[in-house]
PASE-546205 format. One record per residue (C-alpha): residue number from 1; residue in three letters; x, y, z. Coordinates in steps of 0.1 Angstrom, whole numbers, plus 5000, padded with zeros to 4 digits. Layout:
BEGIN
+------+------+------+------+------+
! resi ! resn !    X !    Y !    Z !
+------+------+------+------+------+
!  NUM !  ALA !    X !    Y !    Z !
...
+------+------+------+------+------+
END
This chain:
BEGIN
+------+------+------+------+------+
! resi ! resn !    X !    Y !    Z !
+------+------+------+------+------+
!    1 !  MET ! 1115 ! 7560 ! 6168 !
!    2 !  ARG ! 1102 ! 7540 ! 6196 !
!    3 !  SER ! 1067 ! 7556 ! 6191 !
!    4 !  ARG ! 1067 ! 7548 ! 6154 !
!    5 !  ALA ! 1076 ! 7512 ! 6163 !
!    6 !  VAL ! 1047 ! 7510 ! 6187 !
!    7 !  PHE ! 1023 ! 7524 ! 6162 !
!    8 !  GLY ! 1036 ! 7501 ! 6135 !
!    9 !  LEU ! 1031 ! 7471 ! 6158 !
!   10 !  ALA ! 0996 ! 7482 ! 6168 !
!   11 !  ALA ! 0986 ! 7486 ! 6131 !
!   12 !  ALA ! 0999 ! 7452 ! 6123 !
!   13 !  VAL ! 0979 ! 7436 ! 6151 !
!   14 !  ILE ! 0948 ! 7455 ! 6141 !
!   15 !  GLY ! 0953 ! 7445 ! 6104 !
!   16 !  LEU ! 0958 ! 7408 ! 6114 !
!   17 !  ALA ! 0927 ! 7409 ! 6136 !
!   18 !  ALA ! 0906 ! 7425 ! 6108 !
!   19 !  SER ! 0918 ! 7399 ! 6082 !
!   20 !  SER ! 0911 ! 7371 ! 6107 !
!   21 !  GLY ! 0876 ! 7385 ! 6113 !
!   22 !  ALA ! 0870 ! 7387 ! 6076 !
!   23 !  ALA ! 0881 ! 7351 ! 6071 !
!   24 !  VAL ! 0858 ! 7340 ! 6099 !
!   25 !  ALA ! 0829 ! 7359 ! 6085 !
!   26 !  ALA ! 0835 ! 7344 ! 6050 !
!   27 !  GLU ! 0836 ! 7310 ! 6066 !
!   28 !  ALA ! 0804 ! 7316 ! 6085 !
!   29 !  ALA ! 0787 ! 7327 ! 6052 !
!   30 !  GLY ! 0796 ! 7294 ! 6035 !
!   31 !  PRO ! 0784 ! 7259 ! 6043 !
!   32 !  ASN ! 0790 ! 7245 ! 6077 !
!   33 !  GLY ! 0811 ! 7214 ! 6075 !
!   34 !  ALA ! 0797 ! 7196 ! 6105 !
!   35 !  ASP ! 0761 ! 7203 ! 6095 !
!   36 !  THR ! 0768 ! 7192 ! 6059 !
!   37 !  ALA ! 0784 ! 7160 ! 6071 !
!   38 !  TRP ! 0754 ! 7152 ! 6093 !
!   39 !  ILE ! 0728 ! 7158 ! 6066 !
!   40 !  LEU ! 0748 ! 7137 ! 6041 !
!   41 !  SER ! 0748 ! 7109 ! 6067 !
!   42 !  ALA ! 0711 ! 7114 ! 6074 !
!   43 !  THR ! 0705 ! 7112 ! 6036 !
!   44 !  GLY ! 0721 ! 7078 ! 6036 !
!   45 !  LEU ! 0700 ! 7067 ! 6066 !
!   46 !  VAL ! 0667 ! 7077 ! 6050 !
!   47 !  LEU ! 0676 ! 7059 ! 6017 !
!   48 !  PHE ! 0685 ! 7029 ! 6038 !
!   49 !  MET ! 0650 ! 7030 ! 6052 !
!   50 !  THR ! 0636 ! 7022 ! 6017 !
!   51 !  LEU ! 0664 ! 7000 ! 6004 !
!   52 !  PRO ! 0666 ! 6975 ! 6020 !
!   53 !  GLY ! 0646 ! 6984 ! 6051 !
!   54 !  LEU ! 0611 ! 6988 ! 6038 !
!   55 !  ALA ! 0617 ! 6962 ! 6011 !
!   56 !  LEU ! 0626 ! 6936 ! 6038 !
!   57 !  PHE ! 0598 ! 6948 ! 6062 !
!   58 !  TYR ! 0571 ! 6945 ! 6035 !
!   59 !  GLY ! 0588 ! 6915 ! 6018 !
!   60 !  GLY ! 0585 ! 6894 ! 6050 !
!   61 !  LEU ! 0549 ! 6903 ! 6054 !
!   62 !  VAL ! 0537 ! 6889 ! 6021 !
!   63 !  ARG ! 0536 ! 6853 ! 6010 !
!   64 !  ALA ! 0567 ! 6837 ! 5996 !
!   65 !  ARG ! 0555 ! 6838 ! 5960 !
!   66 !  ASN ! 0554 ! 6876 ! 5961 !
!   67 !  VAL ! 0585 ! 6886 ! 5980 !
!   68 !  LEU ! 0605 ! 6896 ! 5949 !
!   69 !  SER ! 0577 ! 6917 ! 5936 !
!   70 !  VAL ! 0579 ! 6939 ! 5968 !
!   71 !  PHE ! 0616 ! 6943 ! 5963 !
!   72 !  MET ! 0611 ! 6952 ! 5926 !
!   73 !  HIS ! 0585 ! 6978 ! 5936 !
!   74 !  CYS ! 0608 ! 6995 ! 5960 !
!   75 !  PHE ! 0637 ! 6995 ! 5936 !
!   76 !  ALA ! 0616 ! 7008 ! 5907 !
!   77 !  ILE ! 0601 ! 7035 ! 5928 !
!   78 !  CYS ! 0636 ! 7046 ! 5939 !
!   79 !  GLY ! 0647 ! 7048 ! 5903 !
!   80 !  VAL ! 0617 ! 7067 ! 5889 !
!   81 !  VAL ! 0614 ! 7091 ! 5918 !
!   82 !  THR ! 0651 ! 7100 ! 5917 !
!   83 !  VAL ! 0649 ! 7109 ! 5880 !
!   84 !  LEU ! 0617 ! 7129 ! 5883 !
!   85 !  TRP ! 0629 ! 7147 ! 5914 !
!   86 !  ALA ! 0661 ! 7158 ! 5896 !
!   87 !  LEU ! 0642 ! 7169 ! 5865 !
!   88 !  PHE ! 0616 ! 7191 ! 5881 !
!   89 !  GLY ! 0602 ! 7176 ! 5913 !
!   90 !  TYR ! 0626 ! 7194 ! 5936 !
!   91 !  SER ! 0621 ! 7227 ! 5919 !
!   92 !  LEU ! 0583 ! 7225 ! 5920 !
!   93 !  ALA ! 0584 ! 7215 ! 5957 !
!   94 !  PHE ! 0610 ! 7240 ! 5970 !
!   95 !  GLY ! 0612 ! 7266 ! 5943 !
!   96 !  PRO ! 0597 ! 7301 ! 5952 !
!   97 !  GLY ! 0566 ! 7299 ! 5929 !
!   98 !  ASN ! 0534 ! 7308 ! 5947 !
!   99 !  SER ! 0514 ! 7295 ! 5977 !
!  100 !  VAL ! 0503 ! 7263 ! 5958 !
!  101 !  ILE ! 0533 ! 7252 ! 5938 !
!  102 !  GLY ! 0569 ! 7261 ! 5932 !
!  103 !  ASP ! 0584 ! 7272 ! 5899 !
!  104 !  LEU ! 0610 ! 7257 ! 5876 !
!  105 !  SER ! 0639 ! 7280 ! 5886 !
!  106 !  THR ! 0660 ! 7250 ! 5898 !
!  107 !  ALA ! 0648 ! 7224 ! 5872 !
!  108 !  PHE ! 0674 ! 7198 ! 5864 !
!  109 !  LEU ! 0689 ! 7207 ! 5898 !
!  110 !  ALA ! 0705 ! 7238 ! 5881 !
!  111 !  ASN ! 0711 ! 7272 ! 5898 !
!  112 !  LEU ! 0713 ! 7257 ! 5932 !
!  113 !  ALA ! 0726 ! 7281 ! 5959 !
!  114 !  GLU ! 0759 ! 7276 ! 5976 !
!  115 !  VAL ! 0739 ! 7276 ! 6009 !
!  116 !  ARG ! 0702 ! 7268 ! 6011 !
!  117 !  ALA ! 0683 ! 7298 ! 6025 !
!  118 !  GLY ! 0676 ! 7293 ! 6062 !
!  119 !  THR ! 0702 ! 7266 ! 6066 !
!  120 !  THR ! 0740 ! 7262 ! 6068 !
!  121 !  ILE ! 0742 ! 7234 ! 6042 !
!  122 !  PRO ! 0747 ! 7235 ! 6004 !
!  123 !  GLU ! 0714 ! 7235 ! 5985 !
!  124 !  VAL ! 0725 ! 7204 ! 5967 !
!  125 !  VAL ! 0727 ! 7185 ! 6000 !
!  126 !  PHE ! 0693 ! 7198 ! 6009 !
!  127 !  ALA ! 0679 ! 7186 ! 5976 !
!  128 !  LEU ! 0695 ! 7152 ! 5980 !
!  129 !  PHE ! 0681 ! 7148 ! 6015 !
!  130 !  GLN ! 0646 ! 7157 ! 6004 !
!  131 !  MET ! 0649 ! 7133 ! 5975 !
!  132 !  THR ! 0651 ! 7104 ! 5999 !
!  133 !  PHE ! 0618 ! 7116 ! 6015 !
!  134 !  ALA ! 0602 ! 7117 ! 5981 !
!  135 !  ILE ! 0614 ! 7081 ! 5975 !
!  136 !  ILE ! 0601 ! 7065 ! 6006 !
!  137 !  THR ! 0566 ! 7081 ! 6006 !
!  138 !  PRO ! 0552 ! 7064 ! 5975 !
!  139 !  ALA ! 0571 ! 7032 ! 5985 !
!  140 !  LEU ! 0550 ! 7032 ! 6017 !
!  141 !  ILE ! 0518 ! 7030 ! 5996 !
!  142 !  ILE ! 0527 ! 6997 ! 5979 !
!  143 !  GLY ! 0519 ! 6979 ! 6011 !
!  144 !  ALA ! 0482 ! 6986 ! 6007 !
!  145 !  PHE ! 0479 ! 6966 ! 5974 !
!  146 !  ALA ! 0507 ! 6941 ! 5977 !
!  147 !  GLU ! 0503 ! 6907 ! 5961 !
!  148 !  ARG ! 0477 ! 6916 ! 5934 !
!  149 !  VAL ! 0487 ! 6946 ! 5912 !
!  150 !  THR ! 0505 ! 6948 ! 5879 !
!  151 !  PHE ! 0540 ! 6961 ! 5877 !
!  152 !  PRO ! 0531 ! 6988 ! 5851 !
!  153 !  PHE ! 0505 ! 7002 ! 5875 !
!  154 !  VAL ! 0530 ! 7005 ! 5903 !
!  155 !  VAL ! 0555 ! 7024 ! 5882 !
!  156 !  LEU ! 0529 ! 7048 ! 5866 !
!  157 !  PHE ! 0510 ! 7054 ! 5898 !
!  158 !  SER ! 0542 ! 7062 ! 5917 !
!  159 !  ALA ! 0554 ! 7087 ! 5891 !
!  160 !  LEU ! 0520 ! 7105 ! 5888 !
!  161 !  TRP ! 0514 ! 7104 ! 5925 !
!  162 !  LEU ! 0548 ! 7120 ! 5932 !
!  163 !  VAL ! 0540 ! 7149 ! 5909 !
!  164 !  ILE ! 0503 ! 7154 ! 5917 !
!  165 !  VAL ! 0502 ! 7146 ! 5954 !
!  166 !  TYR ! 0536 ! 7147 ! 5971 !
!  167 !  VAL ! 0552 ! 7176 ! 5954 !
!  168 !  PRO ! 0523 ! 7201 ! 5960 !
!  169 !  VAL ! 0519 ! 7191 ! 5996 !
!  170 !  ALA ! 0557 ! 7193 ! 6002 !
!  171 !  HIS ! 0555 ! 7228 ! 5988 !
!  172 !  TRP ! 0525 ! 7238 ! 6010 !
!  173 !  MET ! 0543 ! 7227 ! 6041 !
!  174 !  TRP ! 0580 ! 7229 ! 6036 !
!  175 !  GLY ! 0584 ! 7250 ! 6005 !
!  176 !  GLY ! 0569 ! 7282 ! 6018 !
!  177 !  GLY ! 0533 ! 7274 ! 6006 !
!  178 !  TRP ! 0500 ! 7282 ! 6021 !
!  179 !  LEU ! 0502 ! 7258 ! 6051 !
!  180 !  ALA ! 0535 ! 7272 ! 6061 !
!  181 !  ALA ! 0520 ! 7307 ! 6059 !
!  182 !  GLN ! 0493 ! 7295 ! 6083 !
!  183 !  ASN ! 0520 ! 7284 ! 6108 !
!  184 !  ALA ! 0512 ! 7247 ! 6104 !
!  185 !  LEU ! 0539 ! 7225 ! 6118 !
!  186 !  ASP ! 0554 ! 7192 ! 6104 !
!  187 !  PHE ! 0589 ! 7186 ! 6116 !
!  188 !  ALA ! 0597 ! 7155 ! 6095 !
!  189 !  GLY ! 0567 ! 7144 ! 6076 !
!  190 !  GLY ! 0536 ! 7134 ! 6096 !
!  191 !  ILE ! 0515 ! 7154 ! 6071 !
!  192 !  VAL ! 0538 ! 7155 ! 6040 !
!  193 !  VAL ! 0548 ! 7118 ! 6042 !
!  194 !  HIS ! 0525 ! 7098 ! 6064 !
!  195 !  THR ! 0491 ! 7115 ! 6059 !
!  196 !  THR ! 0495 ! 7116 ! 6021 !
!  197 !  ALA ! 0507 ! 7080 ! 6019 !
!  198 !  GLY ! 0482 ! 7066 ! 6044 !
!  199 !  ILE ! 0451 ! 7082 ! 6028 !
!  200 !  SER ! 0463 ! 7072 ! 5994 !
!  201 !  ALA ! 0468 ! 7037 ! 6006 !
!  202 !  LEU ! 0433 ! 7034 ! 6019 !
!  203 !  VAL ! 0418 ! 7047 ! 5986 !
!  204 !  THR ! 0439 ! 7024 ! 5964 !
!  205 !  ALA ! 0431 ! 6994 ! 5986 !
!  206 !  MET ! 0394 ! 7001 ! 5982 !
!  207 !  MET ! 0397 ! 7007 ! 5944 !
!  208 !  ILE ! 0418 ! 6976 ! 5936 !
!  209 !  GLY ! 0398 ! 6952 ! 5958 !
!  210 !  ARG ! 0407 ! 6924 ! 5981 !
!  211 !  ARG ! 0431 ! 6896 ! 5977 !
!  212 !  LYS ! 0416 ! 6862 ! 5970 !
!  213 !  GLY ! 0407 ! 6846 ! 6003 !
!  214 !  PHE ! 0405 ! 6878 ! 6023 !
!  215 !  PRO ! 0389 ! 6880 ! 6049 !
!  216 !  ASN ! 0377 ! 6845 ! 6053 !
!  217 !  HIS ! 0411 ! 6827 ! 6050 !
!  218 !  PRO ! 0443 ! 6836 ! 6067 !
!  219 !  LEU ! 0470 ! 6852 ! 6046 !
!  220 !  PRO ! 0500 ! 6850 ! 6070 !
!  221 !  PRO ! 0534 ! 6866 ! 6064 !
!  222 !  HIS ! 0559 ! 6841 ! 6050 !
!  223 !  SER ! 0589 ! 6854 ! 6070 !
!  224 !  PRO ! 0585 ! 6873 ! 6103 !
!  225 !  VAL ! 0623 ! 6872 ! 6105 !
!  226 !  LEU ! 0627 ! 6893 ! 6074 !
!  227 !  THR ! 0601 ! 6917 ! 6087 !
!  228 !  MET ! 0619 ! 6921 ! 6120 !
!  229 !  ILE ! 0652 ! 6927 ! 6103 !
!  230 !  GLY ! 0635 ! 6953 ! 6080 !
!  231 !  ALA ! 0618 ! 6969 ! 6110 !
!  232 !  GLY ! 0652 ! 6973 ! 6128 !
!  233 !  MET ! 0666 ! 6990 ! 6097 !
!  234 !  LEU ! 0636 ! 7013 ! 6096 !
!  235 !  TRP ! 0640 ! 7022 ! 6132 !
!  236 !  PHE ! 0677 ! 7029 ! 6127 !
!  237 !  GLY ! 0671 ! 7049 ! 6096 !
!  238 !  TRP ! 0644 ! 7069 ! 6113 !
!  239 !  PHE ! 0671 ! 7087 ! 6133 !
!  240 !  GLY ! 0682 ! 7102 ! 6100 !
!  241 !  PHE ! 0646 ! 7108 ! 6090 !
!  242 !  ASN ! 0637 ! 7128 ! 6121 !
!  243 !  GLY ! 0672 ! 7139 ! 6134 !
!  244 !  GLY ! 0682 ! 7150 ! 6099 !
!  245 !  SER ! 0651 ! 7172 ! 6096 !
!  246 !  ALA ! 0667 ! 7196 ! 6120 !
!  247 !  LEU ! 0690 ! 7204 ! 6090 !
!  248 !  ALA ! 0720 ! 7209 ! 6114 !
!  249 !  ALA ! 0741 ! 7189 ! 6138 !
!  250 !  ASN ! 0727 ! 7205 ! 6169 !
!  251 !  ALA ! 0706 ! 7201 ! 6200 !
!  252 !  ALA ! 0673 ! 7200 ! 6180 !
!  253 !  ALA ! 0686 ! 7170 ! 6161 !
!  254 !  ALA ! 0695 ! 7152 ! 6193 !
!  255 !  ASN ! 0661 ! 7160 ! 6209 !
!  256 !  ALA ! 0644 ! 7147 ! 6178 !
!  257 !  ILE ! 0663 ! 7115 ! 6179 !
!  258 !  LEU ! 0656 ! 7111 ! 6216 !
!  259 !  ALA ! 0619 ! 7116 ! 6210 !
!  260 !  THR ! 0620 ! 7091 ! 6182 !
!  261 !  GLN ! 0635 ! 7064 ! 6204 !
!  262 !  LEU ! 0612 ! 7070 ! 6233 !
!  263 !  ALA ! 0580 ! 7070 ! 6211 !
!  264 !  ALA ! 0590 ! 7039 ! 6192 !
!  265 !  SER ! 0599 ! 7019 ! 6223 !
!  266 !  THR ! 0567 ! 7030 ! 6241 !
!  267 !  ALA ! 0544 ! 7022 ! 6212 !
!  268 !  ALA ! 0560 ! 6988 ! 6207 !
!  269 !  MET ! 0554 ! 6978 ! 6243 !
!  270 !  MET ! 0519 ! 6991 ! 6242 !
!  271 !  TRP ! 0511 ! 6971 ! 6211 !
!  272 !  ILE ! 0523 ! 6938 ! 6225 !
!  273 !  ALA ! 0506 ! 6945 ! 6258 !
!  274 !  LEU ! 0473 ! 6949 ! 6239 !
!  275 !  GLU ! 0480 ! 6917 ! 6219 !
!  276 !  TRP ! 0488 ! 6898 ! 6251 !
!  277 !  LEU ! 0455 ! 6909 ! 6267 !
!  278 !  ARG ! 0435 ! 6902 ! 6236 !
!  279 !  SER ! 0450 ! 6869 ! 6224 !
!  280 !  GLY ! 0473 ! 6857 ! 6252 !
!  281 !  LYS ! 0505 ! 6860 ! 6232 !
!  282 !  PRO ! 0527 ! 6889 ! 6221 !
!  283 !  THR ! 0539 ! 6884 ! 6186 !
!  284 !  SER ! 0570 ! 6894 ! 6166 !
!  285 !  ILE ! 0548 ! 6911 ! 6140 !
!  286 !  GLY ! 0530 ! 6930 ! 6167 !
!  287 !  ILE ! 0561 ! 6944 ! 6184 !
!  288 !  VAL ! 0576 ! 6957 ! 6151 !
!  289 !  THR ! 0542 ! 6971 ! 6139 !
!  290 !  GLY ! 0539 ! 6989 ! 6172 !
!  291 !  ALA ! 0574 ! 7003 ! 6168 !
!  292 !  VAL ! 0567 ! 7016 ! 6133 !
!  293 !  ALA ! 0534 ! 7031 ! 6145 !
!  294 !  GLY ! 0553 ! 7050 ! 6172 !
!  295 !  LEU ! 0579 ! 7062 ! 6147 !
!  296 !  ALA ! 0552 ! 7074 ! 6123 !
!  297 !  THR ! 0533 ! 7092 ! 6150 !
!  298 !  VAL ! 0562 ! 7110 ! 6166 !
!  299 !  THR ! 0576 ! 7122 ! 6132 !
!  300 !  PRO ! 0556 ! 7154 ! 6129 !
!  301 !  GLY ! 0564 ! 7166 ! 6164 !
!  302 !  ALA ! 0599 ! 7150 ! 6170 !
!  303 !  GLY ! 0617 ! 7184 ! 6170 !
!  304 !  TYR ! 0590 ! 7202 ! 6190 !
!  305 !  ILE ! 0581 ! 7180 ! 6219 !
!  306 !  GLY ! 0599 ! 7170 ! 6250 !
!  307 !  PRO ! 0607 ! 7135 ! 6264 !
!  308 !  MET ! 0575 ! 7131 ! 6283 !
!  309 !  GLY ! 0555 ! 7143 ! 6253 !
!  310 !  ALA ! 0573 ! 7116 ! 6232 !
!  311 !  ILE ! 0564 ! 7089 ! 6257 !
!  312 !  VAL ! 0527 ! 7099 ! 6258 !
!  313 !  THR ! 0527 ! 7101 ! 6220 !
!  314 !  GLY ! 0541 ! 7066 ! 6218 !
!  315 !  LEU ! 0514 ! 7053 ! 6242 !
!  316 !  ALA ! 0487 ! 7070 ! 6221 !
!  317 !  ALA ! 0502 ! 7056 ! 6189 !
!  318 !  GLY ! 0503 ! 7020 ! 6202 !
!  319 !  LEU ! 0467 ! 7022 ! 6214 !
!  320 !  VAL ! 0451 ! 7041 ! 6185 !
!  321 !  CYS ! 0469 ! 7024 ! 6157 !
!  322 !  TYR ! 0463 ! 6989 ! 6171 !
!  323 !  PHE ! 0426 ! 6994 ! 6171 !
!  324 !  ALA ! 0427 ! 7011 ! 6137 !
!  325 !  THR ! 0442 ! 6980 ! 6122 !
!  326 !  LEU ! 0413 ! 6959 ! 6136 !
!  327 !  ALA ! 0387 ! 6984 ! 6124 !
!  328 !  VAL ! 0401 ! 6985 ! 6088 !
!  329 !  LYS ! 0403 ! 6948 ! 6083 !
!  330 !  GLN ! 0377 ! 6933 ! 6106 !
!  331 !  ARG ! 0350 ! 6959 ! 6107 !
!  332 !  TRP ! 0354 ! 6977 ! 6073 !
!  333 !  LYS ! 0367 ! 6946 ! 6055 !
!  334 !  ILE ! 0392 ! 6967 ! 6036 !
!  335 !  ASP ! 0422 ! 6947 ! 6025 !
!  336 !  ASP ! 0449 ! 6972 ! 6032 !
!  337 !  SER ! 0474 ! 6943 ! 6030 !
!  338 !  LEU ! 0502 ! 6956 ! 6052 !
!  339 !  ASP ! 0482 ! 6981 ! 6073 !
!  340 !  VAL ! 0496 ! 7013 ! 6057 !
!  341 !  PHE ! 0466 ! 7034 ! 6065 !
!  342 !  ALA ! 0462 ! 7022 ! 6101 !
!  343 !  VAL ! 0498 ! 7026 ! 6110 !
!  344 !  HIS ! 0512 ! 7054 ! 6088 !
!  345 !  GLY ! 0481 ! 7073 ! 6080 !
!  346 !  VAL ! 0464 ! 7072 ! 6114 !
!  347 !  GLY ! 0498 ! 7076 ! 6131 !
!  348 !  GLY ! 0508 ! 7106 ! 6110 !
!  349 !  MET ! 0475 ! 7124 ! 6115 !
!  350 !  LEU ! 0474 ! 7116 ! 6152 !
!  351 !  GLY ! 0509 ! 7129 ! 6158 !
!  352 !  SER ! 0502 ! 7160 ! 6137 !
!  353 !  ILE ! 0473 ! 7169 ! 6161 !
!  354 !  LEU ! 0491 ! 7159 ! 6193 !
!  355 !  LEU ! 0521 ! 7180 ! 6187 !
!  356 !  ALA ! 0499 ! 7211 ! 6192 !
!  357 !  ILE ! 0495 ! 7200 ! 6228 !
!  358 !  PHE ! 0529 ! 7185 ! 6236 !
!  359 !  ALA ! 0549 ! 7212 ! 6219 !
!  360 !  ALA ! 0537 ! 7236 ! 6247 !
!  361 !  LYS ! 0566 ! 7250 ! 6267 !
!  362 !  ASP ! 0548 ! 7240 ! 6300 !
!  363 !  LEU ! 0550 ! 7204 ! 6288 !
!  364 !  GLY ! 0586 ! 7205 ! 6279 !
!  365 !  GLY ! 0582 ! 7214 ! 6242 !
!  366 !  THR ! 0596 ! 7243 ! 6222 !
!  367 !  GLY ! 0564 ! 7262 ! 6220 !
!  368 !  THR ! 0543 ! 7269 ! 6188 !
!  369 !  PRO ! 0539 ! 7298 ! 6164 !
!  370 !  ALA ! 0503 ! 7302 ! 6174 !
!  371 !  GLY ! 0512 ! 7305 ! 6211 !
!  372 !  SER ! 0478 ! 7291 ! 6222 !
!  373 !  VAL ! 0473 ! 7253 ! 6222 !
!  374 !  VAL ! 0438 ! 7257 ! 6209 !
!  375 !  ASP ! 0449 ! 7280 ! 6181 !
!  376 !  GLN ! 0476 ! 7255 ! 6171 !
!  377 !  LEU ! 0452 ! 7226 ! 6173 !
!  378 !  ILE ! 0429 ! 7244 ! 6148 !
!  379 !  ILE ! 0458 ! 7251 ! 6125 !
!  380 !  GLN ! 0471 ! 7215 ! 6126 !
!  381 !  THR ! 0436 ! 7201 ! 6121 !
!  382 !  VAL ! 0431 ! 7222 ! 6090 !
!  383 !  ALA ! 0464 ! 7211 ! 6076 !
!  384 !  VAL ! 0456 ! 7174 ! 6082 !
!  385 !  VAL ! 0421 ! 7176 ! 6067 !
!  386 !  ALA ! 0432 ! 7196 ! 6037 !
!  387 !  THR ! 0461 ! 7172 ! 6030 !
!  388 !  ALA ! 0439 ! 7141 ! 6035 !
!  389 !  LEU ! 0412 ! 7155 ! 6011 !
!  390 !  TRP ! 0437 ! 7164 ! 5984 !
!  391 !  SER ! 0455 ! 7130 ! 5987 !
!  392 !  GLY ! 0423 ! 7110 ! 5986 !
!  393 !  VAL ! 0407 ! 7129 ! 5956 !
!  394 !  ALA ! 0439 ! 7130 ! 5936 !
!  395 !  THR ! 0448 ! 7094 ! 5942 !
!  396 !  TYR ! 0413 ! 7083 ! 5930 !
!  397 !  ALA ! 0417 ! 7104 ! 5899 !
!  398 !  ILE ! 0452 ! 7090 ! 5892 !
!  399 !  ALA ! 0441 ! 7054 ! 5896 !
!  400 !  ARG ! 0411 ! 7059 ! 5874 !
!  401 !  ALA ! 0433 ! 7075 ! 5847 !
!  402 !  ILE ! 0458 ! 7047 ! 5847 !
!  403 !  LYS ! 0430 ! 7021 ! 5845 !
!  404 !  VAL ! 0423 ! 7034 ! 5810 !
!  405 !  PHE ! 0457 ! 7024 ! 5797 !
!  406 !  THR ! 0466 ! 6993 ! 5818 !
!  407 !  PRO ! 0449 ! 6969 ! 5843 !
!  408 !  LEU ! 0454 ! 6978 ! 5879 !
!  409 !  ARG ! 0455 ! 6942 ! 5891 !
!  410 !  VAL ! 0465 ! 6908 ! 5878 !
!  411 !  SER ! 0441 ! 6880 ! 5869 !
!  412 !  THR ! 0430 ! 6854 ! 5895 !
!  413 !  GLU ! 0453 ! 6828 ! 5880 !
!  414 !  ASP ! 0483 ! 6851 ! 5880 !
!  415 !  GLU ! 0475 ! 6862 ! 5916 !
!  416 !  TRP ! 0474 ! 6825 ! 5927 !
!  417 !  GLU ! 0507 ! 6818 ! 5908 !
!  418 !  GLY ! 0523 ! 6848 ! 5925 !
!  419 !  LEU ! 0537 ! 6881 ! 5912 !
!  420 !  ASP ! 0573 ! 6870 ! 5913 !
!  421 !  LEU ! 0568 ! 6844 ! 5885 !
!  422 !  HIS ! 0540 ! 6862 ! 5867 !
!  423 !  ALA ! 0556 ! 6897 ! 5865 !
!  424 !  HIS ! 0593 ! 6890 ! 5867 !
!  425 !  GLY ! 0598 ! 6854 ! 5857 !
!  426 !  GLU ! 0617 ! 6847 ! 5889 !
!  427 !  ARG ! 0612 ! 6831 ! 5923 !
!  428 !  GLY ! 0625 ! 6843 ! 5956 !
!  429 !  TYR ! 0631 ! 6808 ! 5969 !
!  430 !  GLU ! 0638 ! 6774 ! 5955 !
!  431 !  PHE ! 0610 ! 6756 ! 5972 !
!  432 !  THR ! 0573 ! 6753 ! 5965 !
!  433 !  GLU ! 0551 ! 6774 ! 5989 !
!  434 !  ARG ! 0522 ! 6755 ! 6005 !
!  435 !  ALA ! 0500 ! 6785 ! 6012 !
+------+------+------+------+------+
END
């Protein structure tokens, strides 16, 4: 009797352990609550970067008679990209497809998996997080042609650009496409976001032409205060942009956020140091532009480089992007109104190249798939050049096609009156602007 009791107790314990193990295994196979909560939070942070962060940042940089137009552009882009992303954008970017483009297996955000492959979060959360990246990327471009374009052009261009430029490049790099197969690295968008937007900004600025008065007359920002507030929101939101790209609440996310903070701070100080040496005064616009340059430059390598790599990346960002802004406007006489190419384009490409160096384990990084710094440099360079070429050619074709149906820019009289009143029948302020 005693033996039977012992055996019965042992069997009960074994059964309980087995059922507990099965429950744990089932839980492990499903979404991870902590990771899901973090990516949902990061999604909010990235959307916050566009609305109201980028809208305020850009809005303060234009003249008072155009501030509402910038906000309208950001809001309209958010709306049109959200709808297109849900209809077929996400599926084409992240569906299996082939090496160039995805398929329509998850069109209308249907057939999403309980857990996105390679992650611990529901695919619907992954799709939502990636949607916010798709929103901010074309929104960045509007800074290149602010104060002079028609509203229909902005809406049509953003929609076509999303489908023709952003979606394929996102698939190449993040959706299992040909760049991913080549072991190219882009942690959070130095290539997919900043290179595409920066190159497209340069092309559109050249095609649309200069604002009236550029470069002979100053076109100062109407509210550096709004710009600084917007920059602070961008900086804060960038923690979700880079930290969320780890797709988990883990050490990689923390390291990415640390690298983000270090690079932004270093670049901001480098920028105002250069301003101080060149003109004798550090400016509010300078410090926030430097910070954004550092944020854009560290983005592709945030999860791969160590703290010292982030600091050097920030120094390089402040130095290179500062002189890039001078070259674009003063030497090339291109009216990239809000320095999208010089800050985002140059920064994104620079950071995408530098990560091959600073991701090396000897320099505190995580290492690279290629192993060799030289090999990874070649891979990163190919990725940057291919993306830049595709973005430039496709953007030119899109703008030319739109021009057949609607003007790209407003008339001289409407430009002088301001886009707020001309395009939207409203004014941002109740006073008459002098400039």
